[in-house]
N, C-alpha and C positions, 0 to 999 in steps of 0.2 A: 573594468580589470583587462590588464594586456592578456591577451589571448594565449601567449607561450607561457606567461606565469600561471594563469589559470589551469593549463594543460599539466603542467608540472605540479601544481598544488593537488589537483584531483587525483592525479596517478601516483604521486611519490610522498605525499605528507602522511605522518604516521600517528598523529595527534588521536586523542581518544574521540575526539567530535567528527574528524573525518573516519575514523573507523566505525562510528555509529552511522554516519552517511551512508558508508558502503554497505553496512547491513541493512539497513532501510531499501537501499536500490536492489541489494540481492533478493529481499524479501518481495520487493515490487515485482521484479522478473519472475519471481515463483507464483504469485498471485496471477500475473498476466499469462504466464504458462498455462495455469489451471484455465484462465478464461478462453485461452485460444483451443484448448482440448473441448471445452463445452461449446465453443464456438463450431468447431469443426462438425460436432455432432448435431447443433441446432440447425445448422444450413445444409445437413444432409450430405457433408463430404465424407465422412464416417456414419457408419449405421449403429454403431453400439458403444457404449464407456462402460469399461470393466469395472465391478464392485468389489470391495473386501466382503468375505462371508458374513452372513447374517443379515436381519431385516432392517436395520437402522438406515441403510444406505441403498438407494435405487437411483443412481444418477439419470438413466433412461426416462424414467418415469417423470422425475422431478425436471429434468431439463427439457421434457416435451410438453409439459403441462402448460395449462393458462397463464399460471403464474409467471413462466419463464418468458412469455411474449407480451405480456401485459402493459408495457411501458414504452412509449415512444415508438411504438408499432415496429419493433426490432426485438431479436434475440438478446436476453440480457447477457450473455456470454461475451457479446461483441463490447457492450457496456463496460464489462469487467475489464477487457483488456485496454480500452481505452483510460479508463481510470485508474488503473495500475501504472499506465505510461506517464500520467500527468503526475502520480505520486513520485517515480523515480525521477523526473525532471527536476520536480521540486526540491528533491534531495539532492541532486547532482549540481543545482544553479548556484553559483557563487563560489567564492575561494575558501580558504581554510579558517580566514577569520571573519566569515559573513554573518555571525552574530554579533560581531561588534559593527561591521563595515556596512552591513545592509541587514539589521535585525528583522526586516519585515518578510525576507525569504525563509528563515527558520520558523518565524511566527506562522506564516502562510502554511507552511507544510505540518505545522503542528495542528493548526485549525482543521486542515483538510483530513489528517489523520484520525481527529477525533470524529470528525463527521462521518468518516469511513467506518470506523468502529461502531457508532451508533446503529449507522445504516445497515451494516454486516449483522449486528444482533437483530435488528427488526426483520431483516430478510430471512435470516434462519428460522424466525418465529413464524412469518408467513409460508416460509417453505414447508415447514413441518404441520402447520395447520391445515394448509390444501391437500398435502400429499401424504401425510404420516409417514414421511421418510426425508433423510437428507441427500443433497447431492454432495458427496466426500470432495469433490474437486471445489466446489464453492466453500465448503467449510475450511478446507486447507488455505484458501484464498482469505478466509475470514481471521483465521488464525496469524496470517501474515501481517493482516491490519492490526490486529491487537498488539502483537510483539513489536511492530514499528511504532506505535503510539509510544510503548514504554522506553524504547531505546531512545525516540527522538526527545523525550523529555529534558535531558540535561542542556542540550543545545537550546530550546526553546525558552527553557527558565534564564538562561545566560542571555538571549536576545531580549526577554521582556526586562530582566535587570538593566541590560544597556540603554534601553528606551527610558527608563524611570532612573537613569543615571546611577545604578547600585550595583554594577558590573563588577566583579572582582577585578584587581589590578594586573595580575599576571595570568598568563595562560595555564599555569599549573593548578590554579586554583578552580578552573573549569570542571574538573573530572568528578 
């Protein structure tokens, strides 16, 4: 796609699928921001992550636990940042009609969001099992993944229909 046209479509188009993609990008930025805060704590840049009142959340305990450093010899917050950046990249790739012109892009995004949601649920289970507490920053990021999966469905569905030659004829039928 012509870069000038891509720039225009990503910034100016207002259709429902573009709005959904922008929501997914925004949620990915939220998830990434949560990962950045956790990363700052896990690498010693900051010494404390504040928690809401109550005993359900204890970010310092959770994010300093063995669980948080048990994968790939790195703090899991840094992996969160990378993960959400990839999701934002997939949501931002391609023009307004990518579900028809390049259906593999929204399908890849949908598969990644499904994978992220399953992983988020499993990590929350592990987080609780090991620590008897949650990191609220991680749980906000998980909610962003779940919401993104739901928001992505219409475009993923259209992309699948396109691959199966069953896509609706007009963009009005996409919403």
